N, C-alpha and C positions, 0 to 999 in steps of 0.2 A: 907358754903353750897358746894362749889365747891369740897372740899376734901370728903363730903360724898356722891357727885356722883361719883368720881374718885374711891373710895372704894368699893360703889356699883356696879359700873361696872367690877372691877377686880374679885369679888365675883361672877357676874352673867354669866360671861363666862365661868368658868367649870361647873357651874349647867347647863347651857344649853346645853353644848357639853356632859355632861354626859346623858342629857334627850334625846339628839338625837340619842345617840348611844342605848340607852335602848329601844327608839323606832325602830330602826334599827332591834334590836335581837327580839323584840317581832314581828315585820313582819316577819322574818325570821321562827320563830318558829310556827306562823300560817299560812305560807305557807306550812311548811313541815307537820304540821297535817293536814291541808286540802289535800294535795296529797296524805297522807296516808289514810284518811277517803273516799276519792273519790274512792280509790283503793280497797273498801272492797266488799267481796262476800256475798251472802246470801243463803240460803236453799230455794230452790223451787219446791215445790210438796211434795210427800212422801217420806218416808225412807222404802225401800224395801229390805227384807230379803227373801234369798233362800234356801231351806231346802236341807238336806242331802238325798240321794236316800231313805232313810228310813224313812224320817222325823222326826228324834230324835236330830238332831242338825242342826245349821246354817252353810252353806258352805260360802255365800258371802250376804254382805250387799251394796245396791247401794243407791244413792241419786244424786240430781241435783242441781249444782252450778251456779248462774248467777251472774252478776255486781249487787251491790247494788243502785249505783248511773249511770245516763245515760251519766256524763260527767266525765272528771277525766282520770288517768293513768289506763294502762292494768295492771291485775294480772298475774303473773308467775305460770302456775302450772306445770312445768319441775319438773323432779325429783330431779334437783338441786335448785331449786326454793322454793320447798314446802317440810315439813315434815308434815306426817300424823302419828297421834298416837292413839294406840286402848288401850283403859283401861277397866277392869273390877276386880272384887274383888280378882282374882287369879293373874293377869299378868298386865303388862304396857309394851307395845311395841313399837318401832317405824317401822311402816310399811315403807316397800320399793316399788320404782316403777320399780325396775329391778327384783322383783320375790324372795323374801325371802322366805324362806321355811315355816316360821310361819305365817307371814303376808304380804300381798304383794297388791298394788294398782295399778288401771290404771284408765285415764281418755279418755272417749269417748266424741267427741265434735256432741252434737246433733244439734246445729247451730253454724256456724264460723267453725274456724279450725286453727291450730297451737298448742304452747305452752302457748299462752298470752291470757287471756280472755278479750276480749274488750265489750263495750257496747251492747247488745243486743244478745250476746252470752251464750249459755248454755253449761253445761258440765257434762257428767253423771261420777259420781265416782264410782268405785266398788272397794271393798275390798275383797280379797279373804282370808277367815279365816280358812281353812281346815286345817291349822298347827298349831291352838292354842291347848294349855296342860293345863287345861283340855277344852274341846270345848265348843262352845256358846250354851247353851240348853234351854230348858223351864225355864220360870221364873226368868231368868236371866237378870240384868241391866248391859248395858256397855256404855261406851261414846267413841266416835271418835272425835279428834280435827284435824281440817286441819289448818295448820299455814303457809301460804304464807309468804315468806320474805317482802312483802309490803301488809300493811291493817291488819284487824282485825283477830282475832281467829274463826272460825267458830267451834262452839260446836254442835255435834249432840248425844244426850243423849237418849237412848231408853232403854226397857223391853220386852224382847220376851215374847209372850203370853203361856199360859199353853197348847195350841194346837199349834204345828208346822205343816204347810202346804207347799207343794211344793214352793208357792210364797205366803208371807205373808206382808201386809202392816203394818208397826210399827207405831203406832200414838202415 
């Protein structure tokens, strides 16, 4: 009987140690996931397209982003911390915050300031699409992906209506 208890305790120690290490790894994984999830942005309001002077193509697309969770980490919307990609049937472009000739973006804080989006802040994202070739025109679908370095990817998928106006709300 004593031999049985000794053998059982010898095998129990490694099993318990591995269990504790696994629990610690799970805790770290959950904490990392929670930080990433709480730093997620969401689309707030409509997606607005501004037509060219003759209303034949789209010059600019804008939309508002805000934090999805009231608590958690900030989201970096600097040109170093965010990648914005424009996609349609003809092209895939990584837009730049510095003013690429084909696709450029800017962030305008409606509520708050800085390069980090904190709880309660709202940021208008504007994409200049005047350098696209071919241009974004009637009945054409497009996708914009906003990929901050922390948090989920925000996907904006819309179709330009058959009639382009100076300002068009893309539903």
